[in-house]
Structures are given as structure tokens and as C-alpha cells.
N, C-alpha and C positions, 0 to 999 in steps of 0.2 A: 246650578249648573245646567239642569234644567230646562229652566224658565230663558237661560241665556241662547239656548240651542232653539229652543221655541220661538222664542221672539226674532233670531236670525232667519230660520225657516221661514216662517210667517211673512218677513219683509220681503223675501224673495220669490215665494211661491205665487203663481196665478189664483189658486184656489186654496188661501190660508186655512179655511174650515177642514180643510182634510188634513192639516198638519197634526202629528201625534206623537209625543215623545214619551217613551216610558222609562223608569229608573227602577234598575236592578242592583242589587247587593248580594255580594257571594255570601250564602250562609256561615255565619259565625266570623264574617272578617269585612269590618265595617272601612277598610283601607281600598276596596277594590268596588268601584263603580263602573256599570255598563248603563250607558245611554243608548235607545233604539229611537232611531229617526224613521216614521214612517209618513210619506207624503203622496201625494196623488201621481198615479204613473204621468201623467203627463210633464209634471213638475221634477222628476227625478232629474231629469238634463238641468235645470236651471240650479237644483240643490247642491250637485255633483259639482258643475261648471266643469268648462274647457279642461282636458287634462287632468281634473280633480282638484283644482285650483280652490275651489271654494269651499268642500269636503276638507282639504286640507288644514285651509285658514280657520274653519269652524274647531278642528282637532288641537291649532296651535290654541288659539283661546282658551279652549277647554283644558289643557294641560297647565296653561299659568294659572287659572283660576283654582284647578286643583293641586297644586304645589301650594298655593296658598292655605287651602283646607287641609292640607296633610294626607291627600288620597291619592291613588292612581284611577285614570279615567278611561273609558274607551268608546268610542262612537262607533255605532253600527247604522249602517243607512240601507234603508229596504223596502 
């Protein structure tokens, strides 16, 4: 899942080298995953998209992949 978000964000961003995705799992809970996406401040608008459409699309793709893996996932962009 981390690789999926990283690929999408690097494809959108003008500065793909600044894209960093970290994965955090809750202590003792392998069913909850939080992905934190950090991009260059200039690329923040591109990654979020108009009215959050790009961010929502990334979250939708994550949900599909998470269901296949049997986990719950949350994407934080900051």
C-alpha cells in the first residue's frame, strides 16, 4: 500500500524527490495501518487536488487494496 501511494504522489508532484511515505501500525494491532504522506509545500495543492478529489481518489484506491489484505487503512497528507 505504501508503494502505491508513493508511486501516485511521485507521478503528480513537480518535486518527486521530496515525496516521503511512512507506514505506522498500531501497537499490537496488525489490522490498522496509517500512511503519512509528506510532499514539498509547493506540491501540496497538486496532491490534494481541487476540492480534495485527488486525495479522495488515493484513499479510495487504498481502501480497495486494504480490503484485499484484510486491514483498515488511513491516509494522512501533511
